[in-house]
N, C-alpha and C positions, 0 to 999 in steps of 0.2 A: 576374131574372138567375140565379135558382136553377137548378142543374143536377141532373138525376136520375141522373147516372152516378157521382156521388161516393159513397164508402163512408160509413157512419154516423160522425158526429162526436160525441165526448164530451170535455167540458172538465173536467179534474181540477183542483180548487181547494180552498180552505179554506171554512169555513162562511160562508153568506150573513150579512152584518151586520144584516139586518133594518131597514136604513135606506132609505126610499123613494128611488128614483133612484140608488142606489149598490149595484152588484152585489157588490162586494168591497172590503175594506180594502186589498187589494193593487192598486196602480195598474196593474201588469202584467196582472193578471187582468181588470180593467176594460177595458183596451185591447183584449184579445182578445175579450171579450164584444161590445164595440161594433163591432169589425172583422167578426165573424161576422154581426152583424145588418146592417151596411152591405152586405156581400156577399150577403145573402139566403140564408145557409146555416143550415138548422135544426140544432140540436145539443141534446144532453142534458148535464146537469150532474152531476158526481160529487164529493161533498164529503168531505174528510178532516179529522180532528181536528187534525192537524199535517202539515207538508210531508213528513215521513218516511213517511207512509202510502203515498206514491206513489213510493218509492225504487226499486221494481221497474221503473218507467218512466223515472225520472230519478235516476241514482246520486248526483247532487249534492244530492238531497233538497229541490228547489225546485219551486214552482208559479209559473205555470200549466204544465200539460202538456195538449196536445191529442192525443187518440187519433183517428187517421184510420183507421177500421177497427180493426185490431190494432196499427197502427204509432204509437208515441209520438213526438211532436214537442215538443221542449223549447225553452225560451227564447222570450219573447214576440215578439222580432223575427223569429226563424225561423218562428214560427207565422204571423205576418202575411205573410211571404214565401210560405208554402205556401197561405194563403188567396188571395193574389193570383194564384198559379199555377192554383188551381182555378177562380177566377172572374176572368179577366184584365180589367184596367181597373177593377176595383171599388175598389182602394185606392190606386192611383197612375195618373196620366194625364198628358197633355201630352207634350212632347218629352223627349229624354234629359236635358237640363239641369234641367227642372222635376222629373222623377222623381228625379234625383240629389239635388236640394235637399230634396225631401220626406223622403228617407231620412236626410239629414244632420240635419234638424230632429228626426226620430224618435230618432236617436242622442243628440242634445243633451238631449232631454227625459229619456231613460232614464239618461243619465250625470250630469246636473246637477240637474234638478228632483227626482229620486228621493231624493237625499241630504237635501233639505229636508223631505220627507215623513217620513223616518225620524227626523230631528232633532226635528221638531215633536212626535212622539209619545213618543219615548224619552229625549230630552235636555231638552226644554223643561219646566221645573218647573211651569209653569202648566197643562200638559196631562197630565203624568205620572200624577196620581191617577186621572183618567178613563180613560187608556189602560191602566193596570194593572188597573182593574176590568173594562174591556171585554175584554181579552185573557186575563186570568187569573181573573176572578171566579167562573167555574164550576168551578174545580179544587177538589179536596179541600184542606182547610185546611193540612195539612203541606206539600204542594207549593206552595200559594199563599204560604206564609210564606217560601219559599226561592227558588223558580224565578224570579220576576220580577226580583229583584236580580241573579241570575246572567246572565239574558238581557240585562238592561239594560247591565251592565258590558261584556259582549261587544260589543254594538252601539255603545256609546259609544266603545270602542276602535277599532272600524271607522270610525266617523265622524271621529275624530281622524286616522286614517291617510289618509282621503280628503280631509282638510283642510276638511271641512264644519264641524267643531266644534273645530278646532285653536286658535282664539282665544277660545273660550267663547261664551256666549249673545249678548253684545252684538255681537261681530264677525259671528257667524253670521246674526243677523236683520237687521243692517245690510246685509250682502251680499244677503240675500233681498229686502229692499225695493228695493235698487238693481237687482236682476235683474227684479223686477216692473215697475219704471219703464221698463226697456228693452223688456220685452214689451208694456207698455201703449203705448209709442211705435210699436212695430212692428205691433200688432194691427190687422187689417183692419177697416174701418168697416162693411163688409158682406161677405158671402161667407166664404171660407175662407183659410187661411194662405198658400198658394202662389198662389192665384188659380185660377179654374176650379172643379173639383169638390173635394169633401172627399177628404183623402188621409191617409196614415200620419202625416204631420206633425201634423195636427189630432188624430188619435186619441191620439197619445202626449202631446202638450202638454195636451190635455184630461184624460186619465186621471190624471196627477199633480196638476194644479191642482184638479181636481174633488174628489179625495180631501181636499185641504186646505180645501175649502169645506164640509166636513162639520162637525157640531157638536163632534166629538171634538177639533178644533183651532181654538177660537174666535178666538184672536188672528190666526192665519194666514188664517182665513176673512175676518176684517174687513179685513186688508191687501189681499186680492184684491178684495173688494167695493169698496174705495175707488178702484180703477182701473176707470173706467166702460167704456172701450172694450174692455179685456180681459175684463171680466165679461160684456158683451154678446156678445162673440165666443164665450166658453165656453157661454153659453146657446144660441147658434145650433148649436154642435156637439152639445150635449146634445139639442136638439130633433130634429136630423137623425139621431141614432144611437140613439134610444130610442123606445119606444111604437110608433106606427103605422109608423115608418120601419124597424122591425126584424122579422126573422123570430123569433118567440118561442122562447125556450129551454124545453125540456120540464122538468118537475120533476126534482129530483135523483135520479140513479139509485142 
């Protein structure tokens, strides 16, 4: 399905985590990686030490940013819409109702599941030491002594404002397990989330939950693993969007 008329594509993101099968610790970047592969669009990767490196492309100072030629496209949902426009039918299919449902699930994942990814790394005391080492371990000692606490306090405030962490750890992870139970009941026993082909719904649900299946968040990893149907579904999405199913990304620019 690759087209030869598209301008070159460059995905601006943070450092590769070096974890096999996980392109980024950002679920939003993972979602774009997998979407580009599903669409069969070759792209290069451009890494930055922090999101502010790409502020000239996105004044909000966030990644991912997809450069389509010289045009920056920000926000992972908008990037997926542009990918679908470049390769129609690659990320949504079926009638208008099925397409609308796919985008609704994509929005749900970004709005709801993303909060638990942040909480697992930055609020959960079980994971915080590993997260601190992963995200700040390479910094000079004076920065490493101060910056993690500053960033963590800011993110905890945002989690409380989003009502992800407003009741503390017990309430947060009880809600997470209840949400996993609902996803487990809804997960398809074969195929993909909406029926028919893989869609943006699968890409978004997968990206957030797959990040929580990493060793950085072992309790959340175990909670997902205990849901057999959901885990099998995530494995199917992973198989469809990686390896031989993908157009390989070039080495970082």
